Structures are given as structure tokens and as C-alpha cells.
N, C-alpha and C positions, 0 to 999 in steps of 0.2 A: 504494500500500500504506500509506503514511504517513497518508493521509486516512482510510482505513478504520480504522486504529488510533486516530486522534484521535476519530472518530465513536463508536467502541466505548467509549473512555474517557469521553467526554461522556455517553453513554447510561448507563454504570455510575454515574457521578457523579449523574446525575438520579435514578436509582433509589435511591441512598443518601440523597439529599436528601429524597425523598418518604418513605422509611422513617423518617427522623429526625424529620420535621416534621408528618407527616400521619397521624393516628390511623386515619382511614377506610382509608387505603392499607394500613396494617399489618393491620387487620381483614380486608381483602380478600385479603391474602397468606395469612392463616390459612385463609380460605375456599378458596383455591387449593390449599394444602397438604392440606386435607381432600378437596377435589374430585378431585384426581388419582387417589388410590387408590380412592375411591368410584366413580369413573367405570368402573373395571374390573369392579366388581360390578353396577352399574346397567345399563351399556351392554351390549347383546347382541352387538354386533359392533364392529369397529374404527372404522367411521365414526361410530357413535353415541357411542362413548367419546371420540373426537376432538371431536365437536360439544359434548359436555358440558364438556370442558376448555376449548375455545375460548370457550364462552359466559362462563366465569369470567374467562378472560384478557381478554376484551373489556371486562368491568367494570373491570379494572385499567387498561386503556388509557384509557378514558373518564375514570376517576378522576385519572389523571396529567394529562390535558388540563384537567380542571376545576381541579385544584390550580394548574397553571401560569397559567390565566386569573385565578384569584383572587389569586395572588401578584403578577402583573403589574398587575392593577387596583388592588391596595393600594399598589403602588409609584407608580402614576400620581398618586393622590391619597389622602390619609388622611381627608380630609373626606367627610362623607356626600354622596353624589351619586346621584340617582334613576336615572340612565342606567346607571351602573356597577352599581348594585344589580340592575337588570334583567339585565344581562350575567351577573353572578354567579349570579342565580337561574336563568337559562336553562342555564348550564353545570351547575348542580346538578341541574336537571331531566333533563339528558342522562344523568347518572349514575343517577338514579332509574329512568328508562325502561330503561336497560341492565340494571339489577338485575332489573326485572320481566321483561325478555326472558330473562335467564339463568334466572330462577325458572321461567318457563314451559317452557323447554327441559328443565330438570331434572324438572319435574312430568310432562311428557309421557313422558320416558324411564322414570321410576318407574312411571307408569301402565301403560306397555307391559310392563314387567318383571313387575309384579304380576298383570296380566290374563292374559298369555301364559305366565307362569312361566318 
């Protein structure tokens, strides 16, 4: 039980650190706050609503991983390093791909809602 409590505290601290230091994470939290109620208007059933919300949550997860990679890379060396730049660029690309995926999920659900009423 103690280990679960520590893990929960660590997770909460990680979320607070991301909120304090990462503008992109804060923007994505706003997107989540908007997405949750919108999912109930856009999604026609429970599974679609869940998928819409999970798509935005996935963006947050990948953003947290990207931020962690960037902070770790910056801690390893402050000097310009082409390999570290590639690593940071790949992590950033993962965020971009996830945003596109979430956008496609939302567009599909919106299209279904508009076409079928």
C-alpha cells in the first residue's frame, strides 16, 4: 500500500511539474477541459465519447514523455549535440503525430454526427 501511495504522489508531482514548466502541456489541458464536455455532444454513443476523450488524453501522455526526454537530454549536456537534437526532434514528432491522430478521430466523429444527424 505504501508503494502505491508513493507512486501516486510521484505521479501528482510530475503533473504539477509539467503544468508549471510546460506551456504545451497547459494548452493540452485546456484542450482536454474542452474535449470532455464536447465529446458528449459529438459522440453518438458511449464508446465514441470515450474514444474522443482518450484521443486527447493520449496527446497529454505523449507530451509528458516528450517533456521528460527533453529535460533529461538538457541535463545530460547543455552543449549543442546533433544526436541529442535528433532524440528531441523524434520525441517532438511523436507529439505531432499524436495530435494528428487525435484530430482525425475528432474529425471522423464530427463527420459522422453531421452526416447522420
